[in-house]
C-alpha positions in Angstrom: 38.6 1.1 30.9 37.7 -1.7 28.1 35.0 -3.4 29.7 33.6 -0.1 30.2 33.7 0.3 26.3 32.5 -2.7 25.7 29.7 -2.4 27.7 28.6 0.8 25.7 29.1 -1.2 22.4 26.8 -4.0 23.8 24.3 -1.8 25.1 23.6 1.7 23.7 24.8 0.7 19.7 22.0 -2.1 19.8 19.6 0.6 21.1 20.0 3.0 18.4 19.7 0.0 15.8 16.1 -0.5 18.0 14.9 2.9 17.3 14.2 1.9 13.4 11.4 -0.4 14.5 9.6 2.7 15.2 9.8 3.8 11.6 6.0 5.9 11.4 3.7 4.5 8.7 1.0 1.9 7.9 1.9 -1.6 8.3 0.1 -4.7 7.0 -2.6 -2.9 4.8 -4.9 -4.4 2.9 -3.0 -3.5 -0.5 -1.3 -3.4 -4.0 -0.3 -1.7 -7.2 -0.9 -1.6 -11.0 0.2 -4.1 -12.8 4.1 -3.4 -14.5 6.8 -4.5 -16.6 9.4 -6.5 -14.7 11.5 -8.5 -16.1 15.5 -7.6 -17.8 14.4 -9.5 -21.4 11.6 -7.1 -22.0 13.2 -3.9 -21.8 12.9 -3.9 -25.3 9.3 -2.8 -24.8 9.5 -0.6 -22.7 7.2 2.3 -23.4 6.0 0.7 -26.2 2.7 0.2 -24.5 0.3 2.7 -23.6 -2.0 2.6 -20.9 -4.7 4.7 -22.1 -7.4 4.3 -19.6 -6.7 3.1 -15.9 -10.6 1.8 -13.8 -9.8 0.6 -10.5 -13.0 -0.4 -8.5 -13.1 -1.0 -4.7 -15.5 -2.2 -2.4 -14.8 -1.5 1.0 -16.1 -3.8 3.7 -15.3 -3.8 7.5 -12.4 -6.2 7.8 -11.5 -6.7 4.0 -11.9 -5.2 0.2 -12.7 -6.7 -3.0 -10.6 -4.9 -6.2 -11.9 -4.8 -9.8 -8.7 -3.5 -11.7 -9.7 -2.8 -15.4 -6.7 -1.7 -18.1 -6.9 -0.5 -21.8 -3.2 -0.8 -23.0 -2.0 0.1 -26.5 0.5 -0.9 -29.1 1.8 1.7 -30.4 4.2 -0.4 -32.7 3.6 -2.2 -36.1 3.9 -5.2 -34.5 2.3 -7.4 -31.6 4.3 -7.9 -28.7 4.9 -10.7 -26.2 5.5 -10.4 -23.0 5.4 -11.2 -19.1 3.8 -8.6 -16.7 3.6 -8.8 -12.6 1.2 -8.1 -10.2 3.0 -7.4 -6.9 1.5 -9.7 -4.3 3.2 -7.8 -1.2 5.5 -4.6 -0.9 6.5 -2.0 0.7 7.9 1.2 -0.2 8.4 5.0 1.3 5.7 7.6 0.5 5.5 11.0 2.5 2.8 12.5 5.4 1.2 15.2 3.8 4.0 15.8 1.4 6.6 16.1 3.6 7.8 13.1 6.5 8.9 10.3 5.2 6.8 7.6 6.0 6.6 3.8 5.3 4.0 1.2 3.8 3.8 -1.8 3.7 0.8 -4.3 2.1 0.9 -8.1 2.8 -1.0 -10.7 0.3 -3.9 -11.1 -1.8 -6.1 -13.8 -2.3 -8.5 -15.3 -4.6 -6.5 -13.6 -7.9 -7.7 -13.5 -11.9 -7.0 -12.2 -14.8 -8.9 -11.8 -18.1 -7.2 -10.4 -21.3 -9.7 -9.5 -23.8 -12.4 -11.2 -21.8 -10.3 -14.4 -21.5 -9.3 -16.1 -18.7 -5.3 -16.7 -18.2 -3.1 -19.0 -16.1 -0.8 -17.2 -14.2 2.6 -18.5 -12.4 3.2 -17.0 -8.3 6.9 -15.8 -8.7 9.6 -15.1 -6.6 12.0 -11.9 -7.5 15.1 -11.2 -6.1 15.8 -7.7 -7.3 13.0 -5.8 -9.2 14.7 -3.6 -12.6 14.8 -0.4 -10.9 14.2 1.1 -14.8 10.7 -0.5 -14.1 10.1 0.2 -10.5 11.5 2.9 -8.3 10.8 3.4 -4.9 9.2 -0.3 -4.4 10.2 -3.4 -3.0 8.7 -6.1 -3.7 9.7 -10.1 -3.7 6.3 -12.1 -4.7 4.2 -11.6 -7.6 1.9 -12.8 -10.0 3.1 -13.4 -13.7 1.2 -13.9 -16.6 2.3 -13.6 -20.5 0.9 -10.7 -22.7 0.2 -10.5 -25.9 -0.6 -7.2 -27.7 -1.4 -6.9 -31.0 -0.1 -4.1 -33.5 -2.2 -0.2 -33.2 -5.3 -2.2 -31.5 -6.5 -2.0 -27.6 -6.0 -5.1 -25.3 -8.1 -5.0 -22.3 -6.4 -6.6 -19.2 -9.2 -7.1 -15.9 -7.6 -8.5 -12.4 -10.2 -9.7 -9.1 -8.5 -10.2 -6.0 -9.7 -9.9 -1.9 -7.6 -8.3 0.3 -7.4 -8.6 3.9 -7.4 -4.6 5.2 -8.0 -5.8 9.3 -4.6 -6.4 10.5 -3.0 -3.0 9.8 -1.6 -0.7 12.6 -0.9 2.9 12.0 2.4 3.5 13.9 4.1 6.8 14.6 6.9 6.2 17.3 6.1 3.6 19.8 2.3 5.0 19.2 -0.1 2.8 17.2 -4.0 2.6 16.4 -5.6 -0.1 14.3 -7.6 0.7 11.8 -8.6 -1.1 8.8 -6.1 0.1 6.0 -6.3 0.0 1.9 -3.6 1.1 0.1 -3.3 1.5 -3.8 0.2 2.6 -5.2 -1.0 4.6 -8.4 2.7 5.4 -9.4 3.7 1.6 -11.1 1.3 2.7 -14.3 4.3 5.4 -14.8 6.1 2.3 -16.4 4.4 2.4 -19.1 4.4 4.7 -22.2 3.1 8.0 -20.6 0.6 9.7 -19.7 -2.3 7.8 -18.6 -4.9 9.4 -20.8 -7.8 8.7 -18.6 -8.5 7.1 -15.3 -11.6 6.5 -12.3 -10.9 5.2 -9.3 -14.3 4.5 -7.5 -14.8 3.3 -3.8 -18.0 1.7 -2.7 -18.9 1.8 0.9 -20.2 -1.7 2.2 -21.8 -3.0 5.4 -23.8 0.3 5.8 -20.6 2.4 6.6 -20.2 5.6 5.4 -17.8 8.6 4.2 -17.5 9.2 7.9 -16.4 5.9 8.4 -13.4 7.2 6.8 -10.4 8.0 9.2 -7.7 9.3 7.1 -7.0 9.9 3.1 -3.4 10.9 1.8 -3.4 11.4 -1.9 -3.2 14.3 -4.7 -5.8 13.4 -6.0 -9.0 14.9 -4.6 -11.7 12.5 -3.6 -15.2 12.9 -4.0 -18.4 11.5 -2.6 -21.3 10.7 -4.2 -24.3 10.3 -0.8 -26.8 9.1 -3.3 -24.7 6.2 -4.3 -22.3 5.9 -1.3 -19.2 6.1 -3.7 -16.1 7.9 -3.5 -14.2 8.2 -6.1 -11.4 10.0 -7.7 -10.6 11.2 -11.8 -7.8 12.1 -13.7 -6.5 12.4 -16.9 -3.5 12.6 -18.8 -1.7 11.9 -15.9 2.2 10.5 -15.3 1.7 8.6 -11.8 4.3 9.7 -8.9 4.8 8.6 -5.4 2.0 11.4 -4.2 -0.4 10.2 -6.4 -0.5 7.2 -4.2 -4.0 6.4 -2.4 -3.9 5.5 1.6 -6.5 5.2 3.1 -8.0 4.1 7.1 -11.7 3.2 8.0 -13.3 1.7 10.4 -12.1 -0.4 13.2 -10.2 -3.5 13.5 -13.1 -6.5 14.1 -12.1 -9.3 16.7 -12.5 -12.9 15.9 -12.5 -11.9 12.1 -13.7 -14.9 9.9 -11.4 -14.1 6.5 -12.3 -18.2 5.5 -15.3 -17.2 5.2 -15.1 -14.3 2.7 -12.6 -15.8 0.4 -15.0 -18.8 0.1 -17.5 -16.6 -1.0 -15.7 -15.2 -3.7 -18.3 -15.7 -6.5 -20.6 -13.6 -4.9 -18.1 -10.7 -4.1 -16.3 -10.9 -7.7 -20.0 -10.5 -8.9 -20.4 -7.3 -7.1 -17.3 -5.5 -7.8 -18.1 -6.2 -11.4 -22.0 -4.6 -11.1 -19.7 -1.7 -9.5 -17.6 -1.7 -12.8 -20.7 -1.0 -15.2 -22.4 1.2 -12.7 -22.0 4.9 -14.0 -21.3 7.7 -11.5 -24.6 10.1 -11.0 -22.8 13.3 -11.1 -25.6 15.4 -9.5 -25.5 18.0 -6.4 -25.3 15.2 -3.6 -21.5 15.1 -4.9 -18.7 17.0 -3.3 -14.7 17.4 -2.6 -14.2 16.0 0.9 -10.9 16.5 3.6 -9.7 13.7 5.4 -7.4 13.8 7.9 -3.9 11.8 7.4 -4.1 8.1 7.8 -1.0 8.2 8.9 -1.0 10.7 11.9 -2.4 9.3 15.2 -4.5 11.5 17.2 -3.2 13.0 20.7 -4.8 10.3 22.9 -3.9 8.3 25.8 -2.3 5.9 23.6 0.4 8.1 23.2 0.9 8.6 27.0 1.3 4.4 27.0 3.7 4.9 23.8 5.8 7.3 26.4 5.9 4.7 28.8 6.8 2.2 26.1 9.7 4.4 25.3 10.9 5.3 28.3 11.0 1.0 28.9 12.5 0.5 26.0 15.1 3.4 26.6 15.1 5.2 29.6 15.2 2.1 32.4 18.4 0.6 30.0 20.2 4.0 30.2 19.7 4.7 33.6 20.9 1.6 34.1 24.1 1.8 31.6 24.9 5.0 33.2 24.5 3.6 36.6 27.2 0.5 35.5 29.4 3.1 34.3 29.5 5.3 37.0 30.2 2.2 39.0 32.7 0.8 36.9 34.7 4.0 36.7 34.4 4.3 40.6 36.2 1.5 40.6 38.9 1.6 38.3 39.4 5.0 39.8 39.9 3.7 43.1 42.1 0.7 41.7 44.4 3.6 39.9 45.2 5.2 43.4 
């Protein structure tokens, strides 16, 4: 009988653990978050610097995204503050699908990172952080960061600009063991809440490149409404006096993945792409009657197609076959045990 119990432990318990591999969500997306306070020694400056304004400009291409983030930071103190801030390179975190079901998101790697403070390019370093201060960053697990030193002058605005490129071509959307491959872009807005609240003014612009239009957007999730200016081919959202939370984070899927995608060629031409994104950041939105608020499906959903059948077969192969074999073996062992008793 002990052998039967050991068999159950070795077969069924690992299967239960294996189920976690099918956690729903978006994996290997191109994504990032707002730069934020990171180190324990900087706790004295917590909530003394305010993000007065945030503008994020994004150009989505088939296979990648180019991003420019601009942040106007105000020091409320009467003295200068010198501290380090970090920008997450890759991370995983929890989100909600349609405001309810818990999902996971994992974004991976930033390329050709560049940071400027008041127009001057700054040196930065790539660091490994074992444990992020939960007071600063909640619901967020990131091990690698780009870190630089900031000086915030008293009672003054400091402008921080960052540029980087993301590979969006390797993302998978997963529900159970059903998967679908899209391009995916993630922006974690909630990390902006680590600064003195609120963010007084914000604008996120997403320009669709490579001949794409709003019809190429497969899914969008955020409490922030997404508008579309067809004349400029720009999706955008604006906000005022925002204390960002998890529900404000942006998850977006678009277009199909590209086979044999040469991402190295993209990052080797960063100067061209950075010039283009810089122009977009200076482009004023044409708030004409060509602008409309769009509604999209959830990026976490997989349509009911043949992939679900494949997923069902996959689940049966993983769970059904081992369980069936296990039950047969248990029955045989039990039968042998009973016969020996007799």
